[in-house]
N, C-alpha and C positions, 0 to 999 in steps of 0.2 A: 760835492755831489754833481754828477753830470746827468742831465735829462735831455734826451733826444726827442724832438717834436716832429712827427712824421704823419700828418693827416692827409687824406684825400680831400677833394673839394666837398662842400655841402651844397648839393645841387640847388640852384635858384636862389642861393643866399650868400655863400662865401666861396671864394677860390681857396685852393689849398694853402696858399701863402697867407691869405687873410685869416683863415682858421688857425694857422700856426702862430701868427702874431697875437691873436686873441688868447690862445692857450698860454703863450709866454707871458703876456701882460698879467693874466690872472695868477699864474704860479709865482711870478716874481714878487708879488705882494707878500707872500708867506715864506718864500725861500729866496731872499734877496742875494744870498751868497752863492747860490747854485749856478752852475754853468749850463746854459741852454744852447742847443744846436738845432736850428730849424732846417728841416729837409722836406719841402713840399712834395707830395706823392701823387700818383695817378695809377690807373690800371690799364692804360692804353686807349681808353675811350675819350669822350669829350673832356677837355681840360688838360689833356696830357701835354700839349705844347706849352701852355701857360705854366704848368707845374715844373716842367724841366727847365724852362727858361728862368723861372724864379729860383729854382734850386741851384743853378749853375751861374747865375749872374749874366744871363744871355739877353737876347733881344727878340722881339716879334718883328717879322718882316712882312709888310702888306704886299699883296701881289694880285693884280687883276688877271683872271684866267677864264677859260671856257667852262661854263656851267653845264649841268647835266642835260639841259635842253639845247645847248649850243650857243646860248647867249652869254655875254660877259658877266662875271660875278666878282665881287671883291672877296678875295680869300687871303690866306696868310700862312706862314710857316715860322718855325723858331730856329734860332742859331744859339748854340751853347756859348757860355762865357769864354771858352778857349777857342771858339770858332772852328772846332773840328767836327762837330756833330750838328746835323739838321734834324728837326722834328716836324713831321707832317701829320695832320689829321685829314684823311681823304675826304671826310665829310665837309671840310671847309670849302672844297672845290666841287665835290660830286655827291653831296649829301641829300638825303630825302627832304630835309627841311627847306631846301632851295627850290623845290618843285611844289606848286600849289596842288592840293589833293585832286582837283578836277583835271589836272594835266599829267598825272603820274602814269607813265607808260614805259616799262623797261624794254620794250622793243626798240625804243629810240634814244633812251638816255645813255650818256657816254661818260667814261672816266678820263676823257682827254685832259680835263683840267688838273686832275691828279698828276698826270705825267708832266704837265707844265710846271707844277710845283716842284717835282723832282728835278726837272731841268734847271729851275731857278736856284735850287739848293746846290746843284753842281756848279753853277756860276760863282758861288761863294767859296769854292775850293774845299768843301768839306771832305772828310775821310770816312764818315759814318752817317748813314741816314736811317732814322727810325720812322716807321710809317704805321699809324693807327688806322685800321680799316673798318671801323664800325659806322653804322648809320648811313649806308649808301643808298642812293636812288637808282642804282644801275644793275644790269645783268648782262654786261658785255664781255665778261671773262678777262677784263683788263685790256681789251683790244684798243680802246681809245687811248689809254695810258701808253701802250706800246707804240702806237703810231706817232704820238707827240714826241717820242724819244728817238725817232728816225727808223723804227722797225717797219718794214713794208709787209702789209697783209694784202695779198693780191688775189683777184678773182681769176677765172679761167681765161679772160682776155688780157690779163697782165695789168689791170687797173686796180688801184687801191679800193678796198671795200668801204662802204659807208659806215655810219655811226650806229651804235646800239646793238642790242641782242639779236635783232632781226637780221643784221648784216652778216652774222657769223656763218650762216649757212652757205654763203657765197665764197668763202675762203677756199682757194685752190693751192696756195703756196705761201710760205713765210720766207722773207728775205731779210736776214740779219746784217747784211754787209754794210748798211748805212746807219746802224745803231750808234748812238752817242758813245764814243770811245771811252769817255770818262767813267762810264758805268763799270768797266772792268777793274777799276782800281778803288772802288768804294764798297765798303761793307754795308749791306742793307738788311735790316732786321724789321720784321713785320709783327706788330702787336695783334695777335689773333687768338681769341678766346672761344671760338666755336670749332667743332671737329667735323663739320659737314663736308662730304666729298663734293666734287664738282657737279656730278650728275646723279640721276636716279631719284627714288622716293625721298631720300634725305638730302638731296643735293640743293644747290643754290636756287634753282628755279622753283622747285616744289615747296621748299620750306620758306623761302624769303620773298619769292616773286609776288604772291598775293598782297603783301603789305606795301609793295611798290606799285600796285595798280594792275597786276596781271590777272586776267580771267583764267579759268581752267584751260581754255583753248590756247591762250597765250603761253601758259606754263608749259604745255606740250611742245609748242614751237621753240621756246627758249631752251628747254632741256635737250631737244633734238639737236639744236644748233650748237650748244655747248659740247655735246657728244662729238659732233663733227669737228669742232674746233680742237678738241682733245686729240682726235685721230690725226689731224694735220700736224699738231705739235709733236706727237709721238713719231710721226714719219720724218718731219723736217728738222726737228731739234733733238730727237733721240731722248725725249723726256716724257715719262708716263705720269701725268699729274691727275688723271681723271678720278682716281679713287683715293688720293692722298688726303689725310686728315687736314682740314682747314682750307683745302683748295676751293671749296664752295663759299667761303667767306666773302662778303661784300659783292655778291653777284658774280663770283668767280674771279674777282680781283686777286684773291689769295693765290689761286692757281696761275694767273697771269704773271704775278710777281715771281713765283717760283720758276716758271718757264722762261720768261724773258730776261729777268734781272738776277737770276740765281739767288734770290732772297732766302732768308731763313725765317720760318714762322715760329714764334715763341709766345708764351703767355705774356700779356701786356705788362702785368705787374712785375714779372721777372726782368723784363727789359728796363723798366723804370728803376727797379732796385739796383741794377748794375750801373745804369747811367748816372744815378745820383750818388753812387758809392756809399749807400746807406750802411752796408756792413762795416765799413771802416769807421764810420761814426759811432756804431753801436759797440765796437770791440771793447771799449773801456767805459761804457755807460752804466748807470745804476737803474734808470727807468727809461722807457719809451712811451710816449703818448701818441696814439694813432686814432683814427676815426673817419667817419664819413656820414652822409645824410641819414642812412638807415643801416642798422645791423640786424640781420635776421638769419634764418636757416640757410639762405642762399649765399651768405657772406663767405662761407668756406670754399666756394667754387671760384677761386681766382681773384677775389676782391682784395683791395689794398690792405685792410687791417690784418688779414691772415698772412699775406706776403711779408708784411712788417714783422708780425709775431714769429713766424718761422725763422726769419733771419735773426731776430733778437734772441731766440732760444738757443741758437748756436753758441751764444756767449752768456747764457744764463741771466739775461736781462729781463726784469719784470715788465709786463706789458699791460697798459691800461688803455682801454678804448672808450671813445665817446661818440654819441650819435644823436641826431635829432629825434629819431624814432628807433626805439629798442623793442623789437617784436617778441612775442611770447615764445617763439621757437628759436630764440637767439642763444639759448644755453649751450648749444652744440659748439659754439666758438671756443668754449673753455677747453674742449678736447683738442684744439688746434693752436694752442699757445697763448691765448688771451686770458690774462689772470682776472681782470675785472672789467665790467662794462657799466657805463653810466649814461643816462639821457640828459641832454642839456636843457630840455624843456621843463620849466618850473611848475607846470600844472596843466590843466585842461584849458587850452587856448586855441583861437582860430589859427589855421595854417598861415594865413597872411601875416599875423602877428609874430609867429615863430620865425618866418623868413625875415621880417623887418628888423627884429631884435636879436638875430642869431649871434652876432658878434658879442653882444652884451651877455647873452646866456652862456656862451662858451667861456667867456672870461670869468663869469661868476662861478661856474662849475669847476673850472680849472683852479681857482683859488681854494675851493673846498677840497679838491683832490690834494693840492699841495699841503693843506692843513693836516690831512690824514697822514701824508708822507712824513711831515714834520713831527707829528706825535709818535709815529712808529720809530723814529730815530732818537727819541728822548731816553 
């Protein structure tokens, strides 16, 4: 019997690999003869670098870069085991968690550090870069990222514009002639699970600006500046990104990656599924065990367990999901390929206890699931 173990992380308690190990430990007790294949998963958000590094036998590379407010921060990126793919979480360099709440101001925050991580990945000679763009502190349209890769964003006097969303209104020309030449030979995929356009009432500034510290007046300035930015990109680069789905992600970084790096925006879980070669592992499997911290009605919208389930069903593989919290509206996941759902929590307990003993609870539940599987085969 072959069982593929493909969970996401359990936020605040277990990484995807730690969860996979706990599942394996529990199931082996009852199914010692089974073949287990661990494939740590993610959906493009926090934990994606760790999951893909674990899944491919790669490594985490620490890197000091420019933070959202211009100060140095300790960031990181991942390199796959074959050293051909780099994985970046933009939040590691340009994330909201790096800015104290009283200092949040998307007029000045920059994605420069994200560009520095891209440059560092290029230094490793990779052929493929995966970028997760959730959790940003920025609203600069990816302008900081572009500048750190040699792209010139010039004002009317021919000088480089400053940092942040406020500077976009001064752009008069874009000069790509000094862009890092290595970008042209690298495939860049962006994990993007929002469909917001760059501007307008559903755009980057209006929808995400307030959580980054923008007042209504600031939102108006930011949106106008992104509109101007899009006009200059349309004129100088011949690319119309303003109304593209996902261009507004991460304060317009989605649009900037499309415009400057010719990146492809895809659902995060789809990128991870491909990078981990999960389908190959599932082709001859009997069961797959997946899961994450919470399974509810929102799980069907691009979350890891559904991505795993849809892939498994291509090969008629039975899908079992586990979670710390199984919500009352979770039944809908059965319509999307998940055959059974179990909660790891043994009863009504404090959240702190659930976090502290998560590995133990996952292992115990997995042993029980394996017992059911064993009985079904008698």
